[in-house]
C-alpha positions in Angstrom: 30.9 4.4 -27.6 33.0 7.2 -26.4 32.9 8.3 -22.8 31.3 11.7 -23.6 28.7 10.1 -25.9 27.9 7.5 -23.2 27.5 10.2 -20.6 25.2 12.2 -22.9 23.1 9.1 -23.7 22.8 8.3 -20.0 21.8 11.9 -19.2 19.1 11.8 -21.9 17.8 8.5 -20.6 17.3 9.9 -17.1 16.6 13.5 -18.0 14.4 15.1 -15.4 14.5 12.0 -13.2 14.2 13.0 -9.5 17.4 11.8 -7.9 16.2 12.1 -4.3 13.2 9.9 -5.0 15.2 7.5 -7.1 17.8 7.0 -4.3 15.0 6.5 -1.8 13.4 3.8 -3.9 16.8 2.1 -4.4 17.4 2.2 -0.7 14.1 0.6 0.1 14.6 -2.0 -2.7 18.1 -2.9 -1.3 16.7 -3.4 2.2 13.8 -5.5 0.7 16.2 -7.7 -1.3 18.6 -8.2 1.6 15.7 -9.1 3.9 14.2 -11.5 1.3 17.5 -13.4 1.1 16.9 -14.2 4.8 13.1 -14.4 5.0 12.8 -16.3 1.8 14.7 -19.4 3.0 12.6 -22.6 3.2 9.7 -21.0 1.3 8.3 -21.9 -2.1 9.6 -18.7 -3.8 13.0 -18.4 -5.5 15.5 -15.6 -5.5 15.1 -15.4 -9.3 11.4 -14.6 -8.8 12.2 -11.7 -6.5 14.9 -10.3 -8.9 12.3 -10.5 -11.7 9.7 -8.6 -9.6 12.2 -5.8 -8.8 13.3 -5.5 -12.4 9.8 -5.4 -13.7 8.8 -2.8 -11.0 11.7 -0.5 -11.8 11.3 -0.8 -15.6 7.6 0.1 -15.2 8.5 3.0 -12.9 11.0 4.4 -15.5 8.5 3.9 -18.4 5.6 5.6 -16.5 7.9 8.5 -15.5 8.0 9.4 -19.3 4.2 9.5 -19.6 2.9 13.1 -19.6 0.4 13.7 -16.7 -2.0 15.0 -19.4 -2.1 11.5 -20.9 -2.8 10.1 -17.5 -5.7 12.5 -17.1 -7.1 11.5 -20.5 -6.8 7.8 -19.6 -8.3 8.1 -16.1 -12.0 7.4 -17.0 -10.9 4.4 -19.2 -8.7 2.9 -16.5 -11.4 3.3 -13.9 -14.1 1.8 -16.2 -11.9 -1.2 -17.1 -11.0 -1.8 -13.5 -14.7 -1.7 -12.5 -15.7 -4.0 -15.3 -13.0 -6.5 -14.2 -14.3 -6.3 -10.6 -17.8 -7.1 -11.8 -16.4 -10.0 -13.8 -14.6 -11.3 -10.7 -17.9 -11.2 -8.8 -19.7 -13.1 -11.6 -17.1 -15.8 -12.5 -13.8 -15.2 -10.7 -11.5 -17.8 -9.4 -11.8 -18.9 -5.8 -8.7 -19.6 -3.7 -8.7 -20.2 0.0 -12.4 -19.2 0.2 -11.9 -15.8 -1.5 -13.0 -14.9 -5.1 -10.4 -12.3 -6.0 -8.8 -13.5 -9.3 -9.7 -13.6 -13.0 -8.3 -15.9 -15.6 -7.7 -14.0 -18.8 -5.1 -16.3 -20.2 -3.0 -15.1 -17.3 -4.4 -14.9 -13.7 -4.8 -11.3 -12.6 -6.1 -9.7 -9.4 -8.3 -6.7 -10.7 -8.5 -5.1 -7.2 -4.9 -4.1 -7.6 -5.8 -1.9 -10.6 -8.1 0.1 -8.4 -5.3 1.2 -6.1 -4.1 3.4 -9.0 -7.4 3.8 -10.9 -9.3 5.3 -8.0 -7.1 8.3 -7.3 -6.7 8.8 -11.1 -10.5 8.9 -11.5 -11.2 11.2 -8.6 -8.4 13.6 -9.4 -9.7 13.8 -13.0 -13.3 14.5 -11.7 -12.2 17.3 -9.3 -10.0 18.8 -12.1 -13.0 19.0 -14.4 -15.0 20.6 -11.5 -12.3 23.0 -10.5 -13.7 26.4 -9.6 -17.4 25.2 -9.6 -17.3 22.6 -6.8 -20.6 22.1 -5.0 -21.6 19.9 -2.1 -23.1 17.3 -4.4 -19.7 16.9 -6.2 -18.3 15.3 -3.0 -21.4 13.0 -3.0 -20.7 11.9 -6.6 -17.1 11.3 -5.7 -18.2 9.2 -2.7 -20.3 7.1 -5.0 -17.5 6.6 -7.5 -15.4 5.4 -4.5 -18.0 3.3 -2.7 -18.8 1.0 -5.6 -15.3 -0.6 -6.2 -14.7 -0.6 -2.4 -17.9 -2.6 -1.9 -17.0 -5.1 -4.7 -13.5 -5.6 -3.3 -14.7 -6.0 0.3 -17.3 -8.7 -0.6 -14.6 -10.9 -2.3 -13.6 -10.7 0.6 -10.4 -8.7 0.6 -10.6 -6.2 3.5 -6.9 -5.1 3.2 -7.1 -4.1 -0.4 -10.6 -2.5 0.2 -9.1 -0.3 2.9 -6.2 0.7 0.7 -8.6 1.7 -2.2 -10.9 3.5 0.3 -7.9 5.4 1.7 -6.6 6.4 -1.7 -10.0 7.8 -2.7 -10.6 9.6 0.6 -7.2 11.3 0.4 -8.2 12.8 -3.0 -11.7 13.9 -1.7 -10.2 15.5 1.5 -7.4 17.2 -0.4 -9.9 18.5 -2.9 -11.5 20.6 -0.2 -13.9 18.4 1.7 -15.1 20.5 4.6 -13.4 19.8 7.9 -16.7 20.5 9.8 -17.9 17.2 8.3 -14.6 15.3 8.9 -14.1 16.2 12.6 -17.4 14.5 13.9 -16.5 11.3 12.1 -13.0 11.3 13.6 -14.5 12.0 17.1 -17.0 9.1 16.7 -14.2 6.8 15.5 -12.0 7.7 18.5 -14.8 7.1 20.9 -15.6 3.8 19.2 -12.0 2.6 19.5 -11.9 3.6 23.2 -15.1 1.7 23.9 -13.8 -1.4 22.1 -10.5 -1.3 24.0 -12.3 -0.7 27.3 -14.9 -3.4 26.9 -12.9 -5.9 24.8 -13.6 -8.8 27.1 -17.4 -8.2 26.8 -17.6 -7.8 23.1 -15.5 -10.8 22.4 -17.6 -13.3 24.2 -19.0 -16.2 22.1 -22.5 -14.9 22.7 -21.9 -11.5 21.4 -23.2 -11.0 17.9 -22.0 -8.1 15.8 -24.3 -7.1 13.0 -22.6 -6.8 9.6 -19.4 -8.3 10.9 -18.2 -11.6 9.5 -16.9 -14.3 11.9 -13.3 -14.0 10.6 -13.3 -10.2 11.0 -14.6 -10.6 14.6 -11.7 -13.0 15.3 -9.2 -10.5 14.0 -10.5 -7.7 16.2 -10.7 -9.9 19.3 -7.2 -11.2 18.6 -5.9 -7.6 18.4 -7.4 -6.9 21.8 -6.1 -10.1 23.4 -3.7 -12.3 21.3 -3.2 -14.6 24.3 -6.9 -15.7 24.1 -5.9 -18.0 21.3 -2.1 -18.3 21.4 -1.9 -21.3 19.1 -4.6 -20.2 16.7 -5.8 -16.8 15.7 -3.3 -15.0 18.0 -0.2 -17.0 16.9 0.8 -14.6 14.1 0.7 -11.5 16.3 2.4 -13.1 19.4 5.3 -14.5 17.4 5.8 -11.2 15.5 5.9 -9.2 18.7 8.5 -11.6 20.2 10.6 -11.3 17.0 10.5 -7.5 17.1 11.3 -7.3 20.8 14.2 -9.9 20.6 16.0 -7.8 18.0 17.0 -5.3 20.7 19.1 -2.3 19.7 21.3 -3.7 17.0 19.5 -6.9 16.1 20.7 -10.5 16.0 22.4 -10.2 12.7 21.5 -11.0 9.1 20.1 -14.5 8.7 20.6 -15.1 12.5 17.0 -14.5 13.5 15.7 -17.4 15.5 11.9 -16.7 15.2 12.1 -16.6 11.4 14.5 -19.5 10.8 12.9 -21.8 13.3 9.6 -21.2 11.4 7.7 -19.4 14.2 6.7 -16.5 12.0 4.1 -17.3 9.4 4.1 -15.5 6.0 7.6 -14.3 6.9 8.5 -13.2 3.4 5.3 -11.3 2.7 2.9 -9.8 5.3 5.2 -10.4 8.3 8.5 -9.5 6.7 8.9 -6.5 9.1 9.2 -8.9 12.0 12.1 -10.7 10.3 13.8 -7.4 9.5 13.3 -6.1 13.1 14.7 -9.3 14.7 17.8 -9.2 12.5 18.6 -5.5 12.3 17.0 -4.2 15.6 16.0 -0.7 16.5 18.8 0.9 14.5 17.6 -0.9 11.4 14.1 0.1 12.0 15.1 3.8 12.4 16.9 3.6 9.0 13.8 2.0 7.4 11.4 4.4 8.9 13.7 7.3 7.9 13.5 6.1 4.3 9.7 6.0 4.4 9.6 9.5 6.0 11.9 10.8 3.3 9.7 9.2 0.6 6.6 10.8 2.0 8.3 14.2 2.5 9.7 14.2 -1.1 6.4 13.0 -2.6 4.4 15.7 -0.9 7.0 18.3 -2.0 6.7 17.2 -5.6 2.9 17.3 -5.4 2.8 20.7 -3.8 4.8 22.2 -6.7 2.8 20.5 -9.4 1.2 22.8 -12.0 -2.4 21.5 -12.1 -5.0 20.4 -9.6 -5.1 17.0 -11.2 -1.3 16.4 -10.7 -1.4 17.9 -7.1 -4.3 15.6 -6.0 -2.9 12.6 -7.8 0.7 13.0 -6.5 -0.4 13.6 -2.9 -2.8 10.7 -3.0 -0.1 8.3 -4.4 2.4 9.5 -1.7 -0.2 9.0 1.1 -0.9 5.5 -0.3 2.8 4.6 0.4 2.3 6.0 3.9 -0.9 3.9 4.4 0.9 0.7 3.2 3.7 1.2 5.6 1.6 2.4 8.6 -0.9 -0.5 8.3 1.7 -3.2 7.8 4.0 -2.1 10.6 1.0 -1.5 12.9 -0.4 -5.0 12.0 2.9 -6.8 12.7 3.5 -4.8 15.9 0.0 -5.8 17.3 -1.4 -2.3 17.1 -3.8 -3.0 14.2 -5.8 -6.1 13.1 -4.1 -8.5 10.8 -5.0 -7.7 7.1 -3.2 -8.6 3.9 -1.2 -5.4 3.3 2.4 -5.7 2.2 5.3 -3.4 3.3 6.3 -1.3 0.3 9.3 -2.6 -1.6 10.2 -4.9 1.3 7.5 -7.7 1.2 7.7 -10.3 -1.5 5.0 -10.1 -4.2 4.9 -9.4 -7.9 1.5 -7.7 -8.1 2.1 -5.4 -5.2 5.6 -4.4 -6.5 4.2 -3.6 -10.0 1.5 -1.5 -8.4 4.0 0.4 -6.3 6.3 0.8 -9.3 3.5 2.3 -11.3 2.7 4.7 -8.4 6.3 5.7 -8.1 6.5 6.3 -11.8 3.5 8.7 -11.5 5.4 10.8 -8.9 8.5 10.8 -11.1 6.4 11.8 -14.1 4.8 14.8 -12.3 8.3 16.0 -11.3 9.8 15.4 -14.7 7.1 17.2 -16.7 6.9 20.1 -14.2 10.6 20.7 -15.0 9.9 20.5 -18.7 7.0 23.0 -18.4 9.2 25.4 -16.5 12.0 25.1 -19.0 
């Protein structure tokens, strides 16, 4: 193939592809791969598995970027309905692992809750698009019901981390669709007061005699561990304490790649998945963290810019929600590892090991690229 023909073919292959977003994803993937080469040592996973996960995620991202947003709008109800049906199937006869019923065996083992991370914003964006111009108060109530059902089914598996992500994805769409701020502000005020009271009276509420209604024992332990990890340094607080030590010992420039002692002496549990940020911080230090956070900031900034210039309400709501899901992933994971939030199973986007999470993130990234690509096509 001649050089000119190859250039033309390559240009057609990536026509309309947002270069900024593509470079950001590649940057995050590079950091994730380098970190995995260190964090993945002495674990059951292989480097071939991580390469496969990244390849699948980026192929899916590229394929989804070619799907017209109109097709996504048509498929929204079907995707949501299938996801909800699978969640009900999990509740009825799902597989149980480590005390949680989260998986379904359909020839291959799948985790249906992951589908709802994309299906939820798709469904709500479709609903508000259909109601554009005639929105009433009860429309927000209907949207709340559409959101509450899958969140409830996921939370009772139990899978609090995924339930929170699905809840956040839905709430972003509802708020961006025009949910009145006079209803949001009182909730925020009550939440802030509640957090202050929990921090102020942590020693009292975490006594063995204290009974919290509607809160399971393991959830109570997570909150109490957040308030005082040293109360159980070799048990519930071990993860948090060791992660904080790793982050602090990284200093300004870090100890160097594959030279982190906390990770390689096996002090950090789940070091290649949920707690990978601790490994990265120890080896690359504050400078490395600034680079990583800068990439996440650039991702959010570019995603919101693409969403703001989208031609329809559906694409604006969907794009902004997907972008804010990336923010939620990063915020919750880094806050959890740093001891600022309770420990929940939320991966760090494109950094943590995990095939299902990477595929979900790749799909979401593809939606953003699709919105940008087809906006350009419409303008042309």
